[in-house]
DRENVEXMAR-253409 format. One record per residue (C-alpha): x, y, z; residue in three letters. Coordinates in Angstrom, 1 decimal, always signed. Example, Ala and Ser with C-alpha at 12.3 -4.5 7.8 and 13.67 -1.06 7.14 Angstrom:
((+12.3, -4.5, +7.8), Ala) ((+13.7, -1.1, +7.1), Ser) 
# end
This chain:
((+46.5, +246.7, +75.0), Unk) ((+48.2, +246.0, +72.0), Unk) ((+45.8, +246.3, +68.8), Unk) ((+45.4, +243.2, +67.4), Unk) ((+47.3, +242.5, +64.3), Unk) ((+44.9, +241.4, +61.0), Unk) ((+46.3, +237.6, +60.3), Unk) ((+45.1, +238.1, +56.7), Unk) ((+46.8, +241.2, +56.0), Unk) ((+49.3, +239.9, +53.5), Unk) ((+46.7, +238.4, +51.2), Unk) ((+45.0, +240.8, +48.4), Unk) ((+41.5, +241.0, +47.5), Unk) ((+40.0, +239.4, +50.5), Unk) ((+36.4, +238.9, +50.4), Unk) ((+33.9, +240.6, +52.8), Unk) ((+30.3, +240.1, +51.5), Unk) ((+28.5, +237.2, +49.7), Unk) ((+27.2, +239.7, +47.0), Unk) ((+30.9, +239.4, +45.9), Unk) ((+30.8, +235.7, +45.9), Unk) ((+27.6, +235.8, +43.7), Unk) ((+29.3, +238.3, +41.5), Unk) ((+31.7, +235.4, +40.6), Unk) ((+29.6, +232.1, +40.5), Unk) ((+26.1, +233.3, +40.1), Unk) ((+23.0, +232.1, +42.2), Unk) ((+22.1, +228.4, +42.5), Unk) ((+19.4, +227.2, +40.6), Unk) ((+16.4, +226.5, +42.7), Unk) ((+16.1, +222.6, +42.9), Unk) ((+19.3, +223.2, +45.1), Unk) ((+17.7, +225.7, +47.7), Unk) ((+14.3, +223.7, +47.3), Unk) ((+15.9, +220.6, +48.5), Unk) ((+16.4, +221.7, +52.2), Unk) ((+14.0, +220.1, +54.8), Unk) ((+13.1, +220.4, +57.9), Unk) ((+12.4, +216.6, +58.8), Unk) ((+14.1, +213.4, +58.3), Unk) ((+12.1, +211.7, +54.9), Unk) ((+12.5, +208.1, +53.7), Unk) ((+15.3, +209.0, +51.7), Unk) ((+17.0, +210.6, +54.4), Unk) ((+16.5, +207.7, +56.5), Unk) ((+18.1, +205.3, +54.5), Unk) ((+21.2, +207.1, +54.0), Unk) ((+21.4, +207.6, +57.9), Unk) ((+20.6, +203.9, +58.5), Unk) ((+23.5, +202.5, +56.0), Unk) ((+26.0, +204.8, +57.6), Unk) ((+28.6, +203.6, +60.0), Unk) ((+30.8, +207.0, +59.9), Unk) ((+30.1, +210.9, +60.6), Unk) ((+31.7, +213.9, +61.2), Unk) ((+30.0, +216.0, +64.0), Unk) ((+30.7, +219.8, +64.1), Unk) ((+30.2, +221.9, +67.3), Unk) ((+30.9, +225.3, +68.4), Unk) ((+31.9, +227.3, +71.4), Unk) ((+29.3, +230.2, +72.6), Unk) ((+31.2, +232.7, +70.7), Unk) ((+31.4, +230.4, +67.4), Unk) ((+34.8, +228.7, +67.8), Unk) ((+34.3, +225.6, +65.7), Unk) ((+35.3, +222.1, +66.4), Unk) ((+34.6, +218.6, +64.5), Unk) ((+34.8, +215.1, +65.6), Unk) ((+34.6, +212.0, +63.5), Unk) ((+32.4, +209.0, +64.9), Unk) ((+32.5, +205.5, +63.7), Unk) ((+30.2, +202.5, +64.5), Unk) ((+28.1, +199.7, +63.0), Unk) ((+25.8, +200.6, +60.2), Unk) ((+23.4, +202.6, +61.3), Unk) ((+24.6, +203.4, +64.6), Unk) ((+22.8, +206.8, +64.7), Unk) ((+19.3, +205.9, +65.6), Unk) ((+16.7, +207.5, +63.8), Unk) ((+13.7, +207.8, +66.5), Unk) ((+11.1, +209.5, +64.4), Unk) ((+11.5, +212.1, +61.5), Unk) ((+12.5, +215.0, +64.0), Unk) ((+14.9, +213.2, +66.3), Unk) ((+17.9, +211.6, +65.9), Unk) ((+19.9, +209.8, +68.7), Unk) ((+23.8, +209.4, +68.5), Unk) ((+25.5, +207.0, +71.1), Unk) ((+28.6, +207.9, +72.9), Unk) ((+31.2, +205.5, +73.0), Unk) ((+34.7, +205.1, +74.8), Unk) ((+37.1, +207.8, +74.0), Unk) ((+39.9, +209.9, +75.0), Unk) ((+38.1, +211.7, +77.5), Unk) ((+38.6, +215.2, +76.5), Unk) ((+34.5, +215.4, +75.6), Unk) ((+35.0, +218.4, +73.5), Unk) ((+31.9, +218.3, +71.6), Unk) ((+29.9, +217.9, +75.0), Unk) ((+31.6, +220.7, +76.3), Unk) ((+30.4, +223.1, +73.6), Unk) ((+27.0, +221.6, +73.2), Unk) ((+26.2, +222.4, +77.1), Unk) ((+27.2, +226.2, +76.0), Unk) ((+26.0, +226.1, +72.3), Unk) ((+23.0, +223.4, +71.6), Unk) ((+23.5, +223.5, +67.8), Unk) ((+25.0, +220.4, +66.1), Unk) ((+25.5, +219.4, +62.4), Unk) ((+26.2, +216.1, +61.4), Unk) ((+27.8, +214.8, +58.1), Unk) ((+26.6, +211.1, +57.0), Unk) ((+29.2, +209.0, +55.0), Unk) ((+28.6, +205.7, +53.4), Unk) ((+31.6, +204.1, +52.0), Unk) ((+31.7, +203.8, +48.3), Unk) ((+28.6, +206.4, +48.0), Unk) ((+29.5, +209.8, +46.5), Unk) ((+26.3, +211.5, +48.0), Unk) ((+26.3, +212.7, +51.6), Unk) ((+23.7, +214.0, +54.0), Unk) ((+23.9, +216.9, +56.0), Unk) ((+21.8, +217.3, +59.2), Unk) ((+21.5, +220.3, +61.9), Unk) ((+19.5, +220.7, +64.7), Unk) ((+19.5, +221.5, +68.6), Unk) ((+20.9, +218.7, +70.6), Unk) ((+20.6, +217.4, +74.7), Unk) ((+23.1, +215.2, +76.2), Unk) ((+20.7, +212.6, +77.9), Unk) ((+21.1, +209.4, +80.2), Unk) ((+17.6, +208.0, +79.0), Unk) ((+18.2, +204.4, +80.2), Unk) ((+16.0, +202.7, +77.5), Unk) ((+17.2, +204.6, +74.8), Unk) ((+20.8, +204.0, +75.5), Unk) ((+20.3, +200.3, +76.0), Unk) ((+18.6, +200.2, +72.4), Unk) ((+22.2, +201.1, +71.3), Unk) ((+24.2, +199.0, +73.3), Unk) ((+26.9, +196.8, +71.0), Unk) ((+28.6, +193.8, +72.4), Unk) ((+26.6, +194.3, +75.7), Unk) ((+28.1, +197.5, +76.5), Unk) ((+25.7, +200.2, +76.8), Unk) ((+26.9, +203.6, +76.3), Unk) ((+26.9, +206.2, +79.1), Unk) ((+25.4, +209.1, +77.2), Unk) ((+23.4, +209.7, +74.1), Unk) ((+23.2, +213.0, +72.3), Unk) ((+19.5, +213.6, +71.3), Unk) ((+19.0, +216.1, +68.2), Unk) ((+15.7, +217.9, +67.2), Unk) ((+16.3, +217.9, +63.5), Unk) ((+15.9, +221.4, +61.6), Unk) ((+17.6, +221.4, +58.7), Unk) ((+18.4, +217.8, +56.4), Unk) ((+19.7, +218.1, +52.9), Unk) ((+21.8, +215.9, +50.6), Unk) ((+25.3, +217.1, +49.2), Unk) ((+26.5, +216.3, +46.0), Unk) ((+29.0, +213.8, +45.3), Unk) ((+31.4, +216.0, +43.1), Unk) ((+33.8, +216.6, +46.3), Unk) ((+34.6, +212.9, +46.7), Unk) ((+34.7, +212.0, +42.8), Unk) ((+37.5, +214.8, +42.7), Unk) ((+39.0, +213.1, +46.0), Unk) ((+38.9, +209.6, +44.7), Unk) ((+37.9, +208.8, +47.9), Unk) ((+36.4, +205.4, +47.3), Unk) ((+39.1, +204.4, +44.4), Unk) ((+41.8, +202.5, +46.4), Unk) ((+44.5, +202.4, +43.6), Unk) ((+44.1, +206.0, +43.8), Unk) ((+45.0, +206.6, +47.4), Unk) ((+48.2, +208.1, +48.3), Unk) ((+50.8, +206.6, +50.3), Unk) ((+50.6, +207.0, +54.1), Unk) ((+53.5, +204.9, +55.5), Unk) ((+55.6, +208.0, +56.1), Unk) ((+53.0, +210.0, +58.2), Unk) ((+52.5, +209.7, +61.9), Unk) ((+50.1, +207.2, +63.6), Unk) ((+48.5, +208.5, +66.9), Unk) ((+51.4, +207.8, +69.5), Unk) ((+53.9, +209.4, +67.4), Unk) ((+51.8, +212.6, +67.0), Unk) ((+51.0, +213.1, +70.2), Unk) ((+54.6, +212.7, +71.5), Unk) ((+55.5, +215.4, +68.7), Unk) ((+52.6, +217.7, +69.6), Unk) ((+52.9, +217.6, +73.4), Unk) ((+56.3, +217.5, +73.4), Unk) ((+56.4, +214.2, +75.3), Unk) ((+59.5, +212.4, +76.7), Unk) ((+58.4, +209.0, +76.1), Unk) ((+58.2, +206.3, +73.4), Unk) ((+55.7, +205.5, +71.0), Unk) ((+55.6, +201.9, +72.8), Unk) ((+55.4, +203.5, +76.3), Unk) ((+52.4, +205.8, +75.5), Unk) ((+50.7, +203.0, +73.7), Unk) ((+51.1, +201.0, +76.9), Unk) ((+49.5, +203.9, +79.0), Unk) ((+47.1, +204.4, +76.8), Unk) ((+46.0, +200.6, +77.1), Unk) ((+46.2, +200.6, +81.1), Unk) ((+44.0, +203.7, +81.0), Unk) ((+41.3, +202.1, +78.8), Unk) ((+41.6, +204.6, +76.0), Unk) ((+42.0, +201.3, +73.5), Unk) ((+38.8, +200.1, +74.5), Unk) ((+36.3, +200.3, +71.7), Unk) ((+33.1, +199.5, +73.9), Unk) 
# end
């Protein structure tokens, strides 16, 4: 059996312990440590209920990570109580990568984003994928009831400081880069999957298959 080569061998001074990191940046101040909670309080609830966009992070049983963005009307993630959240599943590309991960490793992390606000909210907990009818009906949009909902038992909640958003100038349109020379979804799929088709043909196929349906 061929021994796996270290893909990072070409880099010098690779960090191998948390102590090394602490030696360079020091320890966090007590309030930063104390801000982690195990439930949804009124401050966190207000952020969740104003967020139209989240990023979900899941992982396989061996820890291989995956992230998935989700967007919907403001407050689409439903706060059931201080320990439970519910996230509706809307029509997508049917890969269901997150579902596949959660069925094997039920832990999920969510980053809540509010346009124009620098602070974000991080929530982590154990999940189940459910088809509870009453719950799904409560999250219908345009009369369309989601097929599934992810229910999270909240274990960790913390507010994240705005410095990353400030550095990125994320909510300053005049600072946004020109993205006109970057690929759209059809062009990217053709390049990445080496497809022998045109963007127009791929978009038509997606429409026929219902992949462009929002609800």
